[in-house]
N, C-alpha and C positions, 0 to 999 in steps of 0.2 A: 293509894288505894290498893288494898289486898283483896284476895279472892272472896273472903267473907263479906266485905263491904260491897263488892261488886254484885254478889248474889242478892244481897238485901235490896240493892237498887233494881236489879232485874225483877225481883218479886214485886216491888212497888210499882214498876212500870206497867204491869198487867198485860203484857203483850203475848204471853204464852198461854196455851190451853192447859198445860200441866204445871206442876210445882217447879219453882226455880231451882230447887236443890237437885232435881233430876237432869238439869241441863248440863252438857259436857263443856268444860272449859277448854277452848282451843288455843288461846294465847292470853298473856297478861303483860301489857306494856303500857303504851300511851292509852290503849283501850283494853278492857277485858272483853274477850270475844267468846260468846257461848253459842253452842249448837243445840237445838231441840226440835225434833221432828223435821219438817221441811224448812225451818227458819234458822237464821243466824242473827244474833243480837249483839250489837256493840255498845258497851258502856264506857263512856269517856272518863278520863281521870278527873277532870274538873270542869267547871262551867266555862272557863276560857276557851274550851274546845267546841263550844256550841256552834259558832259560825262556821268553823271548819267542817263540822258534821253536816250542817245544812248544805254547804258547798259540795261535799262529797256526793250527796244525793243528786244534786243538779248535774254533776259531772257524769254520774251513771246514766242519766237520761240522755245527755248529749252523746256519750259514746255509743249508746244503743242506736240512736238515730244515725250515727256515722258508720255503723256496721262493725265497730271494733269489739271483739269478744271480751267481755268484762262482766263483773258481778252486777246483778240487777236488784234494785230496791223492792222490798215487799210492801213498804209503806212510804209514801212520798214525803213525810214530815219527820223532822227530828224533834224530840221532846226533851225538856229538861226535867229530870226526876231527882229530887233531893240533891240538887246541885250538880248533877251529872248528865251530860247529853246521852241520849239513847236513840239508836237507829236500828231498823229492822230490815233484813235482807233475805232474798231467796237463797236457800242452801244449795250449793253446787253438788252435782253427782260425785260419788267417790272417785278419787284420783286413780288413774290407770297406771301411773308411774310417777316418780319424782320429777319435778321440773328441772330442766337443764339450761345452761346459759344460752344455748341456741334457741330454745323456746322463747326466752325473754327477748332475744334479739329480733325474732320474727315479729313479736308484738310491738316492740319499739319502732320498727320500720313503719308499721301501720300508724302508730301515734304520731311519729315525726313527719308523716306525709300529710297530716291534717293542718289546715289553716287555723290560725287563732280565731275563735268565735267572736262575733261582735258582742259588745258589752250588754246589749239588750237580750241576748240569748244566754250568755254565761260570762260572768266576770272572773276570768282566770287570774289569780294573783301572780306576782313574781315569785320565784322560788326563794323563800326566806330561809335558806339553809341554816343560817346562824340565828334566826329569829327566836328559837326556843331556848338558846343557851342560858339566858338570864332566868327563865322560869325553872329550868331543870336544876340550875345551881341553887336557886331559892328553895326548891323542894328538898334538895340534899341537906340544907341547913348545916349544922355543926358536925354532921357525919363525915364531911370531907374537910381537909386542911384548908383554912382560909387562904393560905398562900397559893395552893393549887387552883382554887376558884379564881383568885385574882389573875393568875397566869393565863387561865383560859379566857378570861374577859379581855385581856390584852391581845391574845391571839385572835379572838373574834373580831376585835376592832381592826386589827391589821389586815386580816384576810378579807374582811368586808370591803375595805377600801381598795385592796388589790383586785378583788373580783369585779368591782364596779368599773375598773379601767380596762378589763380584758377586751380583746378583739376576737370574736368567735370565728371559727372556721366554717361552721354550719349556720344555716339561716335560723334565727330564733323562732320559737313557736311553742305549741303544747308539748309538755313533757310529763312523765309519770312522777318524777321527783324522788322516788325511792326505788330505783330500778334494780331489783335483786330477784333471783329465781324463787326466793321464798314468797314473793308477791305474784307468783304465777301458779295457777292450778291447772294441771293437765287432766282433763276429764275425757269421757268417751268421744266428744266432738273436737278435742284438741285443746291447745293452751288458752287460758282465760286470765285476764288481768284481775287482780284483787287489790284491796287496800288503796283506794283512789284518793285518799284525803290529802296527799301531797301533790296532786296534779296542779300544774302551774303553766304559765307562759313565760319562757325564759330561754337561756342558752340550752340548746339540745345537748351540749357537751356535759351538762350536769348528769344526765342519765347514763352516760358512758363512763364517766370517771368512777362511778360507784363500783363497776366491775373491775376496773384497773386497781382500785384500792383493795377489792376482795382478793385479787391475785397477790398483791404485795403484802397485805397485812393479815388476811384471814385464811391463808393456806389454799386458795383456789388453785388447782393444778394448772400449769401452763397450757396444757392441751385443751382444757375446758375453756380457758380464756381465749385461746386461739379460735375455738369453735364459735365463740360469741362474736369476735371481730370479723371472722370470715362470713358469718351469716348476716351481720349488720352491714358490712362492706367498708369499714374503716376502723382504725385503731386510734383512739383518742390520745394515746401516749405520743403520737407524732406531732401533737399540737403544743405549742410553747406555753399555753395557758393551763395545761394539765396539772402542773404542780401547784398552782394557786387553788384551783378547785379541789384538788386532793387535800391540801392543807386545811381548807375550810371544812371539808367533810370530816376529816380527822378530828378537828376541834369540836364540831357538833356531836360526833359519835361519842367522844370522850365525855362531854357534858351530859349527854342523854343517859349514860350509865349512872351518872352521879345521883339522879333522882331516886334510884332504887337502893342506894347505899344505906339509908336509915334503917331499912328492914331486912336487908340481905347482905350478910358478910361476903358472899361471893361477888356481889356487885361492887362492894367497896374495894375488894382486892383487885378486881379487874380495872376499876377506875384508877387506882394507884399505879398499876402496871402501865396503863395507857399514858397517863400524865408523865411518868418517869421517862418513857420512851420518847415523848415529844420534847421534854426538857433536854434530853441527851442528844436529840437529833438522830436517833438510831432507828432507821427505817426497816431494820431487819427483825425487830422485836415482834413476835407473833401476838396478835390480838385474838380474843375468843368471842364469838357471837354471844349475845346475852338477851 
């Protein structure tokens, strides 16, 4: 799904008071995210994401009731428009500064203090970190080397089995699932969680490994990582299972980029860089956010 297609869906959804072409594109990934007036509209890549979109809306309600600062839905329902899930959200106030790792840590402490909700309130799924690998590789098609796709499938299967056998250090429960500063918005009233679609009930360590990988692969400065661990109160790298969850996340992150390869040469180059570093076992190769 490119921007033009996403705008067509946005127009067909009829959720804006003004023309879709005037909406500002905020992000284009699994979802196209548009801002218009006091609303934000998310257009999902394909119909397979409809259930996840519905669950994200339910999660927003649950977090509001629990007092966790997070985005709030402007419409309680997710609709399927021309094969794409569409959800509508209240637009947040302008950011007063960029989110920092310590802001994320503060919010994770709140989330990790929550008990798992009963299934009649909200059915939080396990964190299917590797669950999207097959779909992302399928979307990549012949834009990626079949040998690379096969290699990632083998990694997925190996790390899925290893992750299932882990003994956690922390008590399992609700997690954000994609815990990065980019998923925190710092407005006038403080940090707020955004992008709730990966909320799960699983090992809390999932949320912490993300930042460890950011330090090791994406150039997060050591002092910024230290501010995260100091605010949270623990460094996941002390846990023997860290390398397993890190490997699983690397596999998923590599496959995620692949879906953009058919239409974006930069994505294809980044995919090839990531695969090569995994094949070589070189943990020093810098990856670049996409």
